C-alpha beads as a LAMMPS data file, in Angstrom:
LAMMPS data file: protein, C-alpha beads

204 atoms
203 bonds

1 atom types
1 bond types

-500.0 500.0 xlo xhi
-500.0 500.0 ylo yhi
-500.0 500.0 zlo zhi

Masses

1 110.0

Atoms # bond

1 1 1 193.047 81.867 41.397
2 1 1 191.256 82.302 37.758
3 1 1 188.618 80.126 39.231
4 1 1 187.813 82.231 41.992
5 1 1 187.293 85.149 40.094
6 1 1 184.848 83.147 37.700
7 1 1 182.979 81.562 41.338
8 1 1 182.344 85.484 42.145
9 1 1 179.457 85.020 39.465
10 1 1 178.162 82.314 40.517
11 1 1 178.012 78.666 40.332
12 1 1 178.994 77.729 36.913
13 1 1 176.166 75.691 35.026
14 1 1 177.984 73.905 32.104
15 1 1 180.838 74.747 29.870
16 1 1 179.204 77.307 28.008
17 1 1 178.409 79.336 31.363
18 1 1 181.762 79.167 32.498
19 1 1 183.617 80.627 29.090
20 1 1 180.530 83.642 29.678
21 1 1 181.639 84.173 32.744
22 1 1 185.652 83.835 32.091
23 1 1 184.590 86.603 29.101
24 1 1 183.547 88.881 31.779
25 1 1 186.062 88.177 33.958
26 1 1 188.771 88.803 31.277
27 1 1 187.093 92.045 30.368
28 1 1 187.300 93.469 33.790
29 1 1 190.459 92.594 34.742
30 1 1 192.448 93.710 31.600
31 1 1 190.142 96.954 31.820
32 1 1 190.976 97.106 35.082
33 1 1 194.944 96.723 34.634
34 1 1 195.208 99.497 32.181
35 1 1 192.973 101.554 33.938
36 1 1 195.064 101.254 36.820
37 1 1 197.977 102.521 35.035
38 1 1 196.473 105.347 33.659
39 1 1 195.996 106.809 37.268
40 1 1 199.349 107.148 37.684
41 1 1 200.423 108.325 34.452
42 1 1 202.855 110.922 34.124
43 1 1 203.592 110.557 37.964
44 1 1 205.145 107.396 38.182
45 1 1 205.597 106.666 34.055
46 1 1 204.502 107.566 30.578
47 1 1 203.467 104.374 29.162
48 1 1 202.795 101.168 29.381
49 1 1 203.248 97.669 27.502
50 1 1 201.523 94.654 27.921
51 1 1 204.246 92.065 27.312
52 1 1 201.930 88.907 26.212
53 1 1 198.877 89.213 24.645
54 1 1 198.492 85.831 22.628
55 1 1 198.937 82.406 23.988
56 1 1 200.701 79.446 21.540
57 1 1 198.291 76.989 23.629
58 1 1 194.519 76.995 24.037
59 1 1 193.481 79.099 27.125
60 1 1 191.092 81.176 28.315
61 1 1 193.233 84.044 30.268
62 1 1 196.162 86.206 29.839
63 1 1 195.655 87.002 26.480
64 1 1 193.648 89.056 24.000
65 1 1 193.027 86.746 21.242
66 1 1 193.303 82.865 21.623
67 1 1 195.088 80.310 19.684
68 1 1 192.417 80.628 16.761
69 1 1 193.331 84.422 16.563
70 1 1 189.850 84.861 17.886
71 1 1 189.548 88.110 20.247
72 1 1 188.248 87.559 23.860
73 1 1 186.749 89.847 26.620
74 1 1 190.498 90.897 27.680
75 1 1 191.024 92.610 24.443
76 1 1 188.026 94.662 24.384
77 1 1 188.509 95.513 28.092
78 1 1 192.286 96.608 27.260
79 1 1 191.067 98.690 24.065
80 1 1 188.507 100.448 26.204
81 1 1 190.878 101.050 29.055
82 1 1 193.329 102.747 26.703
83 1 1 191.008 105.239 25.088
84 1 1 192.923 108.551 24.553
85 1 1 190.475 110.674 26.176
86 1 1 188.911 108.236 28.785
87 1 1 186.635 108.884 31.925
88 1 1 187.230 106.266 34.492
89 1 1 186.610 104.887 38.245
90 1 1 189.463 104.205 40.323
91 1 1 188.864 101.199 42.171
92 1 1 190.972 101.993 44.670
93 1 1 189.357 105.080 46.161
94 1 1 186.192 105.336 44.101
95 1 1 186.974 108.620 42.361
96 1 1 186.207 109.279 38.775
97 1 1 189.103 110.921 36.901
98 1 1 189.784 111.888 32.939
99 1 1 192.683 110.372 31.641
100 1 1 193.836 112.665 28.388
101 1 1 196.407 110.942 26.401
102 1 1 196.462 113.506 23.875
103 1 1 198.815 116.641 23.208
104 1 1 195.726 118.696 23.432
105 1 1 194.001 120.392 26.397
106 1 1 190.623 119.331 26.317
107 1 1 187.939 122.279 28.310
108 1 1 184.583 122.788 28.819
109 1 1 183.869 119.057 29.748
110 1 1 181.107 117.680 31.725
111 1 1 181.020 114.582 33.422
112 1 1 178.432 112.420 34.613
113 1 1 177.777 109.521 37.014
114 1 1 174.515 107.467 37.017
115 1 1 173.982 105.171 39.649
116 1 1 171.636 101.778 38.673
117 1 1 169.946 99.144 40.764
118 1 1 170.566 95.673 39.559
119 1 1 167.174 96.133 37.751
120 1 1 168.200 98.896 35.617
121 1 1 166.328 101.858 37.875
122 1 1 168.204 104.868 38.397
123 1 1 169.114 105.561 41.577
124 1 1 171.142 109.139 41.450
125 1 1 172.856 111.212 39.193
126 1 1 175.846 113.655 39.471
127 1 1 176.970 116.117 37.014
128 1 1 180.485 118.168 37.327
129 1 1 182.126 120.396 34.797
130 1 1 185.715 119.501 34.283
131 1 1 188.487 120.081 32.222
132 1 1 192.245 118.045 31.572
133 1 1 195.706 119.419 30.438
134 1 1 197.472 117.360 27.760
135 1 1 199.028 114.197 28.580
136 1 1 197.561 114.318 31.996
137 1 1 194.866 113.108 34.555
138 1 1 192.436 115.210 36.400
139 1 1 190.868 113.400 39.534
140 1 1 187.015 114.131 40.294
141 1 1 185.105 113.710 43.378
142 1 1 184.092 110.139 44.545
143 1 1 181.150 108.555 43.262
144 1 1 178.527 108.578 46.624
145 1 1 177.003 105.198 46.798
146 1 1 174.916 105.956 50.082
147 1 1 172.073 105.754 48.479
148 1 1 172.629 102.088 47.153
149 1 1 170.832 99.550 48.774
150 1 1 171.515 96.450 46.373
151 1 1 174.780 94.194 46.999
152 1 1 175.196 94.482 43.185
153 1 1 174.869 97.762 41.297
154 1 1 175.635 99.651 38.180
155 1 1 177.972 102.702 37.669
156 1 1 177.454 104.522 34.114
157 1 1 180.112 107.523 33.568
158 1 1 179.585 109.690 30.979
159 1 1 181.884 112.326 29.298
160 1 1 180.780 114.916 27.219
161 1 1 182.153 118.128 25.555
162 1 1 180.752 121.413 25.915
163 1 1 178.230 120.973 22.519
164 1 1 177.007 117.857 24.572
165 1 1 178.542 115.191 22.297
166 1 1 179.271 112.252 24.075
167 1 1 183.427 112.141 23.728
168 1 1 183.584 108.484 26.273
169 1 1 181.696 106.212 28.185
170 1 1 182.349 103.480 30.860
171 1 1 180.300 100.952 32.444
172 1 1 180.695 99.267 35.382
173 1 1 179.204 96.280 37.545
174 1 1 179.948 96.766 41.222
175 1 1 179.466 94.891 44.050
176 1 1 179.383 95.987 48.336
177 1 1 182.252 95.031 50.052
178 1 1 182.177 91.005 50.552
179 1 1 179.404 90.262 47.995
180 1 1 179.741 88.743 44.802
181 1 1 178.096 89.264 41.481
182 1 1 176.265 86.282 41.587
183 1 1 172.942 88.577 41.795
184 1 1 173.989 89.216 37.889
185 1 1 172.425 85.702 37.193
186 1 1 168.863 87.161 37.832
187 1 1 169.018 89.766 35.259
188 1 1 166.187 88.503 32.372
189 1 1 167.086 88.682 28.619
190 1 1 166.299 91.882 26.795
191 1 1 165.311 92.335 23.122
192 1 1 167.630 94.724 21.610
193 1 1 166.476 97.274 18.816
194 1 1 168.840 98.841 16.657
195 1 1 168.620 101.494 14.099
196 1 1 171.291 102.012 11.488
197 1 1 171.969 105.251 9.288
198 1 1 173.357 103.871 6.033
199 1 1 174.406 108.025 4.760
200 1 1 176.377 108.406 7.992
201 1 1 178.184 105.529 7.270
202 1 1 179.474 106.532 3.834
203 1 1 182.946 107.402 3.569
204 1 1 183.467 110.196 1.112

Bonds

1 1 1 2
2 1 2 3
3 1 3 4
4 1 4 5
5 1 5 6
6 1 6 7
7 1 7 8
8 1 8 9
9 1 9 10
10 1 10 11
11 1 11 12
12 1 12 13
13 1 13 14
14 1 14 15
15 1 15 16
16 1 16 17
17 1 17 18
18 1 18 19
19 1 19 20
20 1 20 21
21 1 21 22
22 1 22 23
23 1 23 24
24 1 24 25
25 1 25 26
26 1 26 27
27 1 27 28
28 1 28 29
29 1 29 30
30 1 30 31
31 1 31 32
32 1 32 33
33 1 33 34
34 1 34 35
35 1 35 36
36 1 36 37
37 1 37 38
38 1 38 39
39 1 39 40
40 1 40 41
41 1 41 42
42 1 42 43
43 1 43 44
44 1 44 45
45 1 45 46
46 1 46 47
47 1 47 48
48 1 48 49
49 1 49 50
50 1 50 51
51 1 51 52
52 1 52 53
53 1 53 54
54 1 54 55
55 1 55 56
56 1 56 57
57 1 57 58
58 1 58 59
59 1 59 60
60 1 60 61
61 1 61 62
62 1 62 63
63 1 63 64
64 1 64 65
65 1 65 66
66 1 66 67
67 1 67 68
68 1 68 69
69 1 69 70
70 1 70 71
71 1 71 72
72 1 72 73
73 1 73 74
74 1 74 75
75 1 75 76
76 1 76 77
77 1 77 78
78 1 78 79
79 1 79 80
80 1 80 81
81 1 81 82
82 1 82 83
83 1 83 84
84 1 84 85
85 1 85 86
86 1 86 87
87 1 87 88
88 1 88 89
89 1 89 90
90 1 90 91
91 1 91 92
92 1 92 93
93 1 93 94
94 1 94 95
95 1 95 96
96 1 96 97
97 1 97 98
98 1 98 99
99 1 99 100
100 1 100 101
101 1 101 102
102 1 102 103
103 1 103 104
104 1 104 105
105 1 105 106
106 1 106 107
107 1 107 108
108 1 108 109
109 1 109 110
110 1 110 111
111 1 111 112
112 1 112 113
113 1 113 114
114 1 114 115
115 1 115 116
116 1 116 117
117 1 117 118
118 1 118 119
119 1 119 120
120 1 120 121
121 1 121 122
122 1 122 123
123 1 123 124
124 1 124 125
125 1 125 126
126 1 126 127
127 1 127 128
128 1 128 129
129 1 129 130
130 1 130 131
131 1 131 132
132 1 132 133
133 1 133 134
134 1 134 135
135 1 135 136
136 1 136 137
137 1 137 138
138 1 138 139
139 1 139 140
140 1 140 141
141 1 141 142
142 1 142 143
143 1 143 144
144 1 144 145
145 1 145 146
146 1 146 147
147 1 147 148
148 1 148 149
149 1 149 150
150 1 150 151
151 1 151 152
152 1 152 153
153 1 153 154
154 1 154 155
155 1 155 156
156 1 156 157
157 1 157 158
158 1 158 159
159 1 159 160
160 1 160 161
161 1 161 162
162 1 162 163
163 1 163 164
164 1 164 165
165 1 165 166
166 1 166 167
167 1 167 168
168 1 168 169
169 1 169 170
170 1 170 171
171 1 171 172
172 1 172 173
173 1 173 174
174 1 174 175
175 1 175 176
176 1 176 177
177 1 177 178
178 1 178 179
179 1 179 180
180 1 180 181
181 1 181 182
182 1 182 183
183 1 183 184
184 1 184 185
185 1 185 186
186 1 186 187
187 1 187 188
188 1 188 189
189 1 189 190
190 1 190 191
191 1 191 192
192 1 192 193
193 1 193 194
194 1 194 195
195 1 195 196
196 1 196 197
197 1 197 198
198 1 198 199
199 1 199 200
200 1 200 201
201 1 201 202
202 1 202 203
203 1 203 204
């Protein structure tokens, strides 16, 4: 049930906390839905259609945007999972794979898998060269988590081209078997620093 997924993030402390955790659940569920289909693309099917993207009534799940037409976590999870050239973790076997939903072969790529502990400290990093044909999926090696000691940890996958330009990035919060995500509540707030380049945003 939906409540069981939310309770994986720890005891709910009021309606605001419930909604925040619901957004995490929505994002993760829809990203996993899209990426699950991605992994079998062109072997079992050539596309997917989400039959319902909006509720005509007030609800927290089963939608990309709510009754007030505001996007929720599910929208962004689905959007991220459907990127045409995408790096992802297959949750069923812990292997990383590249999904290429374009008509062009992608060569001379590099994939990095970085594991972080609950406090953001780098545990390990693996890098492998890769390529993927047009309209196909390339399955890479399994992500090695043997050095992880925390119940909850983070994985960042990055896909770069031959010039080192970032083509796609994916970030997962993961838990060991039988463990919940409750430790995420211990994360301390951070101050974000943002720089903008006005010239780069200009449209010619």
